[in-house]
C-alpha distance (Angstrom), angle and dihedral (degrees) to the residues before:
residue distance angle dihedral
M1 . . .
T2 3.87 . .
D3 3.72 115.4 .
T4 3.85 103.6 -117.6
T5 3.75 91.5 -149.2
T6 3.77 94.9 59.7
R7 3.85 104.2 29.5
A8 3.73 117.7 104.6
L9 3.80 116.9 -87.0
R10 3.82 110.9 -124.4
L11 3.79 114.0 -132.6
G12 3.76 115.1 -161.5
T13 3.80 114.0 -145.4
R14 3.80 141.7 161.9
R15 3.79 114.3 -105.5
S16 3.80 100.3 -122.3
K17 3.86 119.0 114.2
L18 3.71 90.8 -112.9
A19 3.85 95.3 49.5
M20 3.81 90.3 47.6
A21 3.75 91.8 51.2
Q22 3.87 92.1 49.3
S23 3.75 92.2 45.1
G24 3.77 92.6 45.8
Q25 3.88 89.4 54.7
I26 3.84 90.8 50.7
A27 3.77 91.0 44.1
E28 3.77 91.5 59.1
A29 3.76 92.1 47.2
V30 3.84 90.0 51.8
R31 3.79 92.0 48.5
E32 3.81 91.3 53.7
L33 3.86 91.3 44.4
T34 3.90 95.9 48.1
G35 3.66 105.1 24.0
R36 3.88 87.4 -131.6
P37 3.74 126.7 118.9
V38 3.88 116.2 -105.7
E39 3.83 122.1 -150.1
L40 3.73 122.1 -165.0
V41 3.89 115.2 -128.1
E42 3.79 109.5 -159.7
I43 3.84 115.5 -140.9
T44 3.76 127.9 -174.3
T45 3.84 114.7 -138.4
Y46 3.76 129.6 -161.4
G47 3.78 90.8 -108.8
D48 3.85 89.3 59.0
T49 3.76 95.7 53.0
S50 3.83 101.9 36.1
R51 3.82 116.0 91.7
E52 3.69 93.2 -160.6
H53 3.82 121.0 107.2
L54 3.85 113.9 -97.6
A55 3.71 92.9 -117.9
Q56 3.85 88.7 58.5
I57 3.81 95.6 47.6
G58 3.78 94.1 46.5
G59 3.85 99.6 -102.5
T60 3.72 94.1 -136.4
G61 3.85 114.4 106.9
V62 3.77 97.0 -12.7
F63 3.78 91.0 122.7
V64 3.80 94.1 37.6
T65 3.71 113.5 47.6
A66 3.84 97.7 74.1
L67 3.78 89.3 51.0
R68 3.81 91.9 49.5
D69 3.82 91.0 48.7
A70 3.76 90.1 53.1
L71 3.83 89.6 52.4
L72 3.77 92.8 49.5
R73 3.83 91.6 47.9
D74 3.87 89.2 50.8
E75 3.83 91.8 -120.3
V76 3.81 88.2 127.1
D77 3.78 132.6 25.9
F78 3.94 97.4 -144.5
A79 3.65 137.5 -5.5
V80 3.80 134.2 -148.8
H81 3.85 120.4 -138.1
S82 3.80 134.1 -179.6
L83 3.88 95.5 -112.4
K84 3.72 93.6 -135.1
D85 3.80 89.4 64.7
L86 3.84 93.0 56.5
P87 3.81 119.0 101.5
T88 3.83 109.8 -119.3
T89 3.83 93.6 -120.2
Q90 3.80 110.5 82.1
P91 3.87 114.3 -146.1
E92 3.88 112.5 -124.1
D93 3.71 94.8 -127.3
L94 3.82 94.1 56.3
V95 3.80 130.4 59.4
L96 3.76 133.4 -154.4
A97 3.80 92.9 -130.5
A98 3.77 95.8 -179.4
I99 3.82 144.4 2.4
P100 3.80 104.7 -166.2
V101 3.80 126.0 -152.6
R102 3.77 108.7 -54.2
E103 3.81 124.1 -113.4
D104 3.84 119.0 -134.3
P105 3.83 103.0 -55.7
R106 3.83 95.9 -154.9
D107 3.75 129.9 111.2
A108 3.78 118.4 -116.1
L109 3.78 131.1 -145.0
I110 3.74 119.4 -143.7
A111 3.80 107.4 -171.4
R112 3.83 136.1 171.6
D113 3.81 118.1 -91.9
G114 3.79 92.6 13.7
L115 3.81 92.7 -72.5
T116 3.88 127.6 164.9
F117 3.75 121.1 -137.0
E118 3.82 90.8 -101.4
Q119 3.84 91.0 53.6
L120 3.85 93.3 51.8
A121 3.83 113.9 112.7
D122 3.81 123.5 -107.9
G123 3.79 106.9 -84.8
A124 3.89 94.7 22.6
R125 3.83 113.8 167.6
I126 3.83 113.0 -125.7
G127 3.65 122.8 -171.8
T128 3.79 123.8 -139.6
G129 3.83 136.4 135.4
S130 3.89 91.7 -152.9
P131 3.79 123.2 98.4
R132 3.79 87.5 -160.0
R133 3.72 92.1 60.1
M134 3.82 92.3 41.7
A135 3.83 91.5 54.1
Q136 3.86 94.8 49.7
L137 3.84 96.1 39.1
N138 3.77 91.4 51.7
A139 3.75 92.0 47.1
W140 3.82 90.2 48.9
A141 3.69 92.4 50.6
R142 3.83 89.8 52.4
T143 3.86 91.2 54.9
L144 3.90 86.3 53.7
G145 3.71 91.3 51.7
K146 3.65 98.0 -113.0
R147 3.81 144.6 99.0
I148 3.78 128.4 -120.6
E149 3.84 129.6 -172.6
T150 3.82 112.2 -133.9
V151 3.72 110.7 -151.5
P152 3.91 119.9 -157.2
I153 3.89 110.2 -126.3
R154 3.72 136.9 176.1
G155 3.79 130.8 -166.8
N156 3.77 141.9 82.0
I157 3.76 123.1 -60.0
D158 3.77 94.4 -89.3
T159 3.79 92.0 52.3
R160 3.78 92.4 48.4
I161 3.78 93.4 49.8
G162 3.77 88.7 46.0
F163 3.92 90.1 64.7
V164 3.86 87.1 63.8
E165 3.85 95.6 40.7
N166 3.90 90.8 53.2
G167 3.75 93.3 45.5
E168 3.76 95.8 -115.2
L169 3.80 90.2 121.5
D170 3.81 135.1 25.4
A171 3.86 92.9 -138.1
V172 3.73 144.6 -16.4
V173 3.86 129.4 -147.3
L174 3.77 119.7 -139.3
A175 3.82 137.1 161.0
A176 3.75 112.5 -79.8
A177 3.86 88.2 -141.4
G178 3.71 94.5 61.4
L179 3.81 93.2 48.2
T180 3.81 88.7 49.8
R181 3.85 93.1 49.9
I182 3.79 92.8 53.3
G183 3.77 94.0 41.8
R184 3.89 98.3 -111.3
I185 3.94 101.0 108.0
D186 3.83 88.6 112.2
E187 3.70 88.9 69.6
A188 3.85 92.3 63.7
T189 3.75 109.6 107.4
Q190 3.72 92.4 -162.5
L191 3.83 137.5 8.1
L192 3.86 107.1 -139.1
S193 3.74 115.5 -124.2
P194 3.85 114.2 -127.7
D195 3.72 84.9 -131.6
V196 3.91 85.8 76.2
V197 3.79 106.1 18.9
L198 3.88 118.4 27.8
P199 3.77 112.7 -155.4
A200 3.86 125.5 -123.5
P201 3.84 114.9 -80.5
G202 3.80 107.7 -83.6
Q203 3.79 92.8 8.6
G204 3.85 111.3 162.4
A205 3.80 94.1 21.8
L206 3.78 127.0 106.3
A207 3.76 126.8 -146.8
I208 3.83 124.5 -144.4
E209 3.85 110.2 -157.3
C210 3.82 133.9 -176.0
T211 3.77 138.3 159.3
A212 3.75 117.2 -72.5
V213 3.87 91.2 -129.2
N214 3.88 88.3 59.2
A215 3.75 88.6 77.8
D216 3.87 97.2 156.2
L217 3.79 91.5 51.9
A218 3.80 91.6 44.7
A219 3.85 90.8 53.0
K220 3.75 93.2 48.7
L221 3.96 93.5 47.8
A222 3.82 87.2 48.9
E223 3.82 87.3 72.5
L224 3.88 87.0 72.8
D225 3.87 90.6 57.2
D226 3.79 118.8 115.7
P227 3.88 108.9 -153.0
D228 3.83 94.7 -156.6
T229 3.84 91.4 51.7
R230 3.85 91.2 46.4
A231 3.85 90.8 49.9
A232 3.78 93.1 50.3
V233 3.79 97.3 45.9
T234 3.82 91.3 43.1
A235 3.82 89.4 58.6
E236 3.85 90.5 47.1
R237 3.83 94.7 47.3
S238 3.85 91.6 45.1
L239 3.82 88.2 55.9
L240 3.78 90.0 51.6
A241 3.82 92.3 46.4
A242 3.74 92.7 49.8
L243 3.78 90.6 51.4
E244 3.79 86.7 54.6
A245 3.76 89.1 -128.2
G246 3.72 131.2 141.6
C247 3.86 127.9 -137.8
S248 3.83 89.2 -89.9
A249 3.77 95.4 58.8
P250 3.80 121.7 104.1
V251 3.85 92.9 -103.0
G252 3.81 123.2 131.8
A253 3.84 123.7 -172.9
L254 3.81 136.9 168.8
A255 3.85 128.7 177.9
D256 3.84 115.3 -160.1
L257 3.83 120.3 -163.1
Q258 3.77 108.1 -137.9
A259 3.78 119.9 -157.1
D260 3.85 136.8 -165.1
E261 3.75 119.7 -153.2
Q262 3.75 92.8 -75.7
A263 3.70 108.2 38.8
V264 3.77 150.9 -25.0
T265 3.84 105.8 -70.2
E266 3.82 111.4 162.4
L267 3.73 139.5 39.3
H268 3.81 114.0 -147.9
L269 3.82 114.0 -161.5
R270 3.81 125.4 -166.1
G271 3.77 123.8 -171.5
V272 3.78 135.0 -175.3
V273 3.81 134.8 -174.6
G274 3.76 123.3 178.1
T275 3.81 149.7 160.0
T276 3.74 110.6 -94.4
D277 3.81 90.7 -118.5
G278 3.80 88.3 61.7
S279 3.83 92.7 -124.8
T280 3.77 93.9 123.7
L281 3.75 130.1 26.9
V282 3.82 130.5 173.5
H283 3.80 105.0 -153.2
L284 3.75 117.3 176.4
S285 3.89 137.7 158.6
T286 3.82 139.4 -163.4
T287 3.75 138.5 179.4
G288 3.86 129.1 -141.6
H289 3.76 141.4 163.4
V290 3.73 123.7 -70.8
P291 3.90 112.6 -113.4
A292 3.88 112.3 -91.4
S293 3.74 90.0 -135.9
P294 3.89 137.2 19.5
D295 3.73 87.3 -112.9
D296 3.83 96.0 60.0
V297 3.72 106.1 91.9
S298 3.80 95.2 155.0
T299 3.79 94.0 81.8
P300 3.85 96.5 59.4
Q301 3.72 90.0 37.3
D302 3.81 90.9 55.6
L303 3.79 90.2 47.0
G304 3.82 91.4 55.3
R305 3.79 92.0 46.3
E306 3.77 94.3 49.4
L307 3.88 92.6 50.4
A308 3.81 91.2 46.4
A309 3.86 89.4 53.2
E310 3.76 90.3 51.5
M311 3.82 91.2 48.3
L312 3.79 91.4 48.0
A313 3.78 89.9 51.4
K314 3.82 87.4 53.8
G315 3.90 92.2 55.7
A316 3.75 100.0 -90.5
A317 3.85 95.9 142.2
G318 3.76 93.1 60.5
L319 3.85 91.1 55.3
M320 3.81 97.0 56.4
G321 3.70 100.2 66.8
E322 3.75 115.6 -135.9
R323 3.87 108.3 6.6
A324 3.78 118.2 -134.2
L325 3.88 111.5 -101.2
């Protein structure tokens, strides 16, 4: 019988280059933490095999379900997800053991000829599969007095950048965190300020998940948790949940931790919902207290719910298309 304290821990991951890079980084951290070998177990998800656009297949959970099934069947010991892909409702039999320090949450533009968004010509074709990005990019173009065409695209990072390299598109917009993790952030021609394009809730953060019954492993993985990141993404995901929207809805959110000279004191949350053509945006923000302890998730959750209520009062529900039931 294998000694469970020395056998390799099995880390469930998607097969994409980005997922493998993210999981590889977490695997190394878990090796250092536990002294045990970690092996990557590649799992194909529905989101990886479907050629439909994410907005059509529902977005929420399409990259997650197969990994979670593998956890529950004890085929892997823990899994690594991009947090923005996770549904906001957490299953009782699984636990988010750790949310490590967040990478840059911003979106990045990769445009032909090294151009910024402001320098793109009228009518420029910009690739993105995200209704959230479409809404904000179209709205931004309007403020600049020009029109853009947002083109729905799928595929991994290499494929998306290829659309620009072969001249099919003038630019694509991707998460800066993903570009950083696969070593291609230098190809970004502009990092988009959250003042004009808010990221997806949880963008740039990873989630390490295991079964609730595996309490010893959950406790060990919890040492990789970053309380500031968890507070911020909890507020963002609470906003998303209160809007009853999935991860393919045109919702952007970002929580910033604001510090004085001594300590982090406030959580500033911004949220946006818009029509994909950018003609109407509801953009609001609020500020609340930082949780007194890492275990206190109610404070950031309340902040997200309060901002969502304000956004719904301003007409946000009508801008999201069909709301999730």
